[in-house]
C-alpha positions in Angstrom: -196.8 -226.6 106.5 -193.8 -224.3 107.3 -191.9 -225.2 104.1 -194.9 -224.7 101.9 -195.1 -221.2 103.2 -191.3 -220.7 102.7 -191.6 -222.0 99.1 -194.2 -219.4 98.5 -192.0 -216.7 99.7 -189.1 -218.0 97.6 -191.3 -218.2 94.6 -192.6 -214.6 95.0 -189.1 -213.4 95.4 -187.7 -215.2 92.4 -187.7 -212.4 89.9 -186.2 -210.1 92.5 -183.4 -212.6 92.9 -182.7 -212.6 89.2 -181.1 -209.2 89.5 -180.2 -207.7 86.1 -176.9 -206.2 87.3 -175.7 -209.8 87.8 -176.6 -210.8 84.3 -174.0 -209.2 82.0 -175.2 -209.0 78.4 -172.7 -210.2 75.7 -172.1 -208.2 72.5 -171.0 -211.3 70.5 -173.0 -214.5 70.0 -171.6 -217.7 71.4 -172.7 -221.2 72.5 -172.3 -221.5 76.3 -171.0 -224.6 78.0 -173.2 -227.5 79.0 -171.2 -229.8 81.3 -171.9 -233.5 82.1 -169.9 -235.7 84.4 -170.0 -239.0 86.2 -169.4 -238.9 90.0 -168.7 -242.2 91.7 -169.8 -242.7 95.2 -167.4 -241.3 97.8 -169.1 -242.8 100.9 -172.4 -243.8 102.5 -172.6 -242.0 105.8 -174.9 -240.6 108.4 -173.6 -237.0 108.5 -175.1 -233.8 107.0 -172.8 -230.7 107.3 -175.6 -228.4 106.2 -178.6 -229.6 108.2 -176.7 -230.9 111.2 -173.1 -229.5 111.1 -170.7 -231.2 113.4 -173.1 -234.1 114.3 -171.9 -237.7 113.8 -174.9 -239.9 113.5 -177.5 -237.6 112.0 -181.1 -238.5 111.4 -180.6 -240.5 108.2 -178.2 -242.0 105.8 -176.8 -240.2 102.7 -175.1 -241.2 99.6 -172.3 -238.7 98.9 -170.1 -237.9 95.9 -167.3 -235.5 95.1 -164.1 -234.3 96.9 -162.6 -236.4 99.7 -162.5 -233.5 102.2 -166.2 -234.1 102.9 -166.8 -234.1 106.7 -169.5 -233.5 109.3 -168.7 -229.8 109.5 -167.6 -228.5 106.1 -166.5 -225.1 107.6 -167.5 -222.4 105.0 -164.1 -220.9 105.6 -162.4 -224.0 104.2 -162.3 -224.4 100.5 -162.9 -228.1 99.4 -160.7 -227.5 96.4 -157.8 -226.8 98.7 -158.5 -229.5 101.3 -159.3 -232.4 99.0 -156.6 -234.6 97.5 -159.0 -236.3 95.0 -162.5 -236.3 93.6 -164.9 -239.0 92.5 -166.1 -236.8 89.6 -165.0 -236.8 86.0 -163.7 -233.2 86.1 -160.6 -233.2 88.2 -161.0 -229.5 89.1 -164.4 -230.3 90.8 -164.0 -231.0 94.5 -167.6 -230.0 95.2 -169.8 -232.3 97.2 -173.3 -233.5 96.3 -175.4 -235.7 98.5 -178.9 -237.2 98.7 -180.7 -239.7 101.0 -180.3 -243.5 100.3 -183.2 -245.7 99.1 -184.4 -248.9 100.8 -186.8 -251.7 99.9 -189.3 -252.6 102.6 -190.3 -256.2 102.6 -193.8 -257.5 103.5 -192.3 -258.8 106.8 -191.1 -255.3 107.7 -187.4 -255.8 107.1 -185.3 -253.4 104.9 -182.6 -253.8 102.3 -180.7 -250.9 100.6 -181.4 -250.4 97.0 -178.1 -250.2 95.1 -177.4 -247.4 92.7 -176.5 -248.0 89.1 -174.2 -245.9 86.9 -176.1 -244.0 84.3 -175.9 -244.8 80.6 -172.2 -244.6 79.5 -171.3 -244.2 83.2 -171.9 -247.8 84.2 -168.5 -248.3 85.8 -169.0 -245.7 88.5 -168.2 -247.0 91.9 -171.5 -247.6 93.9 -173.4 -246.3 90.9 -172.8 -242.7 91.9 -174.6 -239.8 90.3 -174.6 -238.0 87.0 -174.2 -234.2 87.4 -175.1 -231.6 84.8 -174.1 -227.9 84.7 -175.9 -225.8 82.1 -177.2 -222.4 81.3 -180.9 -221.8 82.0 -181.6 -218.6 80.2 -184.0 -217.6 77.5 -181.2 -216.4 75.2 -178.0 -218.1 76.6 -175.9 -216.8 73.8 -176.3 -213.3 75.1 -175.8 -213.9 78.8 -172.5 -214.1 80.7 -172.9 -216.9 83.3 -171.4 -216.3 86.7 -169.9 -219.3 88.4 -170.4 -219.9 92.1 -167.9 -218.5 94.6 -166.0 -220.4 97.3 -168.2 -220.9 100.3 -171.4 -221.2 98.2 -173.8 -223.9 99.2 -177.5 -224.7 98.8 -180.2 -227.3 99.4 -183.4 -228.4 97.6 -186.2 -230.2 99.2 -187.3 -231.0 102.7 -187.7 -234.4 104.4 -191.1 -233.7 106.0 -192.8 -232.6 102.8 -196.3 -234.0 102.3 -196.8 -232.5 98.8 -194.6 -232.6 95.7 -191.5 -230.4 95.5 -192.2 -228.4 92.4 -190.7 -225.3 90.8 -193.3 -222.4 90.7 -194.0 -222.8 87.0 -194.8 -226.5 87.6 -197.5 -226.0 90.1 -200.6 -227.8 89.0 -198.9 -229.9 86.4 -199.9 -233.6 86.2 -198.9 -236.6 84.2 -197.1 -236.0 81.0 -196.8 -232.3 81.8 -194.0 -233.0 84.3 -190.5 -232.0 83.4 -187.3 -233.3 85.0 -186.4 -229.6 85.4 -189.4 -228.9 87.7 -187.6 -229.6 91.0 -187.7 -233.2 92.3 -189.0 -235.8 89.9 -188.9 -239.6 89.4 -188.6 -241.5 86.1 -189.8 -245.1 85.8 -187.1 -246.5 83.5 -188.5 -248.7 80.8 -185.1 -248.7 79.2 -181.7 -247.4 80.4 -182.1 -244.4 78.1 -185.7 -243.4 79.1 -185.9 -239.7 79.6 -188.6 -237.0 79.7 -191.4 -239.6 80.0 -192.9 -241.9 82.7 -192.3 -239.1 85.2 -194.0 -238.7 88.6 -193.6 -236.4 91.6 -193.2 -239.4 94.0 -192.3 -243.1 93.9 -193.8 -244.9 90.9 -196.6 -247.2 92.0 -195.6 -250.0 89.6 -192.4 -252.1 89.0 -189.9 -250.3 86.6 -188.1 -252.6 84.2 -184.7 -250.9 84.4 -185.0 -249.1 87.8 -185.9 -245.6 88.7 -184.2 -242.3 88.0 -184.4 -239.5 90.5 -183.8 -236.0 89.2 -183.1 -232.9 91.3 -182.9 -229.6 89.5 -181.6 -226.8 91.8 -182.9 -223.3 91.6 -181.1 -221.1 89.1 -181.6 -217.6 90.5 -179.4 -216.1 93.2 -179.6 -213.0 95.3 -176.2 -212.0 94.1 -174.8 -211.4 97.6 -175.2 -214.3 100.1 -173.2 -217.5 99.6 -175.6 -219.3 102.0 -178.7 -218.7 104.2 -179.9 -220.2 107.5 -182.2 -222.6 105.7 -179.7 -223.0 102.8 -182.5 -222.1 100.3 -183.6 -218.5 100.8 -180.6 -217.1 98.9 -181.6 -218.9 95.8 -184.9 -219.4 94.0 -186.5 -220.8 90.9 -187.2 -218.5 88.0 -190.8 -217.7 87.4 -191.2 -218.8 83.8 -193.1 -221.7 82.2 -190.2 -222.7 80.1 -187.1 -224.8 80.2 -185.2 -221.6 80.6 -185.9 -218.9 83.1 -185.0 -215.2 83.2 -181.3 -214.3 83.7 -179.9 -215.5 86.9 -176.4 -215.4 88.4 -175.2 -218.9 88.1 -175.4 -222.1 86.1 -178.2 -224.6 86.6 -177.2 -227.9 88.4 -179.1 -231.1 87.8 -178.4 -234.4 89.7 -179.5 -237.7 88.3 -179.3 -240.9 90.3 -180.3 -244.3 88.9 -181.6 -246.8 91.5 -181.6 -250.5 90.8 -185.1 -251.6 91.6 -184.8 -254.6 89.3 -184.2 -257.2 92.0 -187.5 -256.2 93.6 -189.7 -256.2 90.5 -191.5 -259.4 91.3 -195.1 -258.5 92.2 -195.0 -261.1 94.9 -192.5 -258.9 96.8 -194.8 -255.9 96.6 -197.4 -254.9 99.2 -200.6 -256.9 99.0 -202.7 -253.7 99.0 -203.3 -252.4 95.5 -201.7 -249.0 94.8 -199.0 -249.3 97.5 -195.3 -249.5 96.6 -192.4 -250.9 98.7 -189.7 -248.3 98.6 -188.7 -245.8 101.2 -186.1 -243.2 101.7 -183.6 -243.5 104.5 -185.4 -240.7 106.4 -188.7 -242.8 106.4 -190.6 -241.3 103.5 -192.6 -244.0 101.6 -194.2 -241.5 99.2 -191.2 -239.7 97.9 -192.2 -236.0 98.2 -189.5 -235.3 100.7 -186.6 -236.3 98.6 -183.8 -233.7 98.8 -180.3 -232.9 97.8 -177.4 -230.7 99.0 -174.5 -229.0 97.3 -171.3 -227.4 98.5 -169.2 -225.6 95.8 -165.6 -226.7 95.5 -164.3 -226.1 92.0 -160.6 -225.3 91.8 -159.7 -221.7 91.1 -161.5 -220.2 88.2 -162.1 -223.5 86.3 -165.9 -223.4 86.2 -166.0 -219.8 85.2 -163.5 -220.4 82.4 -165.5 -223.3 81.1 -168.5 -221.1 80.7 -166.3 -218.4 79.1 -165.4 -220.7 76.2 -167.2 -220.0 73.0 -169.1 -222.6 71.1 -168.5 -225.4 73.5 -171.0 -228.1 73.0 -169.1 -231.4 73.8 -170.0 -231.3 77.6 -166.3 -231.3 78.5 -165.3 -227.8 77.3 -161.6 -228.2 77.6 -161.7 -229.1 81.3 -159.2 -231.7 82.6 -160.8 -235.1 83.2 -160.1 -238.5 84.7 -161.5 -241.8 83.7 -164.2 -243.4 85.8 -161.9 -246.2 87.1 -159.5 -243.4 88.2 -162.4 -241.6 89.9 -163.4 -244.9 91.6 -160.1 -244.9 93.5 -161.1 -241.8 95.5 -163.1 -242.8 98.6 -163.3 -242.2 102.3 -164.4 -244.3 105.3 -167.7 -243.6 106.9 -167.5 -241.6 110.1 -170.4 -243.5 111.6 -169.6 -247.2 111.6 -172.8 -249.1 111.2 -174.6 -251.7 109.1 -176.3 -250.2 106.1 -176.6 -253.2 103.7 -178.1 -256.6 103.9 -181.5 -257.3 105.4 -182.1 -255.0 108.4 -184.8 -254.8 111.0 -184.8 -251.0 111.0 -183.5 -248.2 108.7 -180.0 -246.8 109.7 -180.3 -244.7 112.8 -183.6 -246.4 113.8 -185.6 -244.2 111.5 -189.4 -245.0 111.6 -191.3 -245.1 108.3 -194.0 -242.4 108.2 -197.4 -244.0 107.3 -198.3 -243.4 103.7 
């Protein structure tokens, strides 16, 4: 598969991407920032400015959070921080955009219904459920490394819709069962409770009902080539560190992790599930009923030097680090209308855009 080959190239280049000249060593110890924020849903829309720039009515539906300047083009010359008037995220200096496919339930009669998102623990009020975004240092000795924030124009993508094998970081190749970590690339957590973490993980859709829904986790690569803000595939300028550890070798930017909680609870009745044992009824909006092709996109849009200054603050461990914030109800007021008017909720005969589900 083309992307498998590309992943191999990225993996082999990972250490080269973690160029030491981009990892300034500090003389004094400090505790670097670890940021966490709620991002309410901005819009559900069938546009994708990275994969299909300028196209209205792309191949599949996305759920999108962040700054309200999001559009089908997202010209790299335009800074979202300057073009946006509001953001759906907790940090009011973050006008970045983050987006993933939407999830659907497939009934036995072949009809579909969108699976609602739920706000994460302590973020329950988020409009449309939204996402929880983390920024954190992924270094062996973070107290010695100066973290470089992204620059305006930076963007990246993780995952590929046509994948037929798990999306794993290089160090996670070969892991099974309890060895899976949410930092390994794209993972799923079957939520036994709202606070379940680091257990019940899988590389694709869980094959059993999950009491409190399912949590998807996307951990973006943490190494950068130090030069290109983007690449033709939106992935070749970044890479995973080659280390079997939570932290990799020094890279040039913070790690970003996106958590989304999907409300599978209305569909937990076994009578709603496929009659064939081992099958499960959920699909992504691009037609993937296994889950290996789940993906996420990111366009940087922090105002000024705010993100860099957060990581410059010493001994900041409260996940806010002096950044200006807004309440979740305030963030909920930021929204835009979809650019592709269509039905995406209720029972539907097809997925939005007429997407066909790929056989399992």
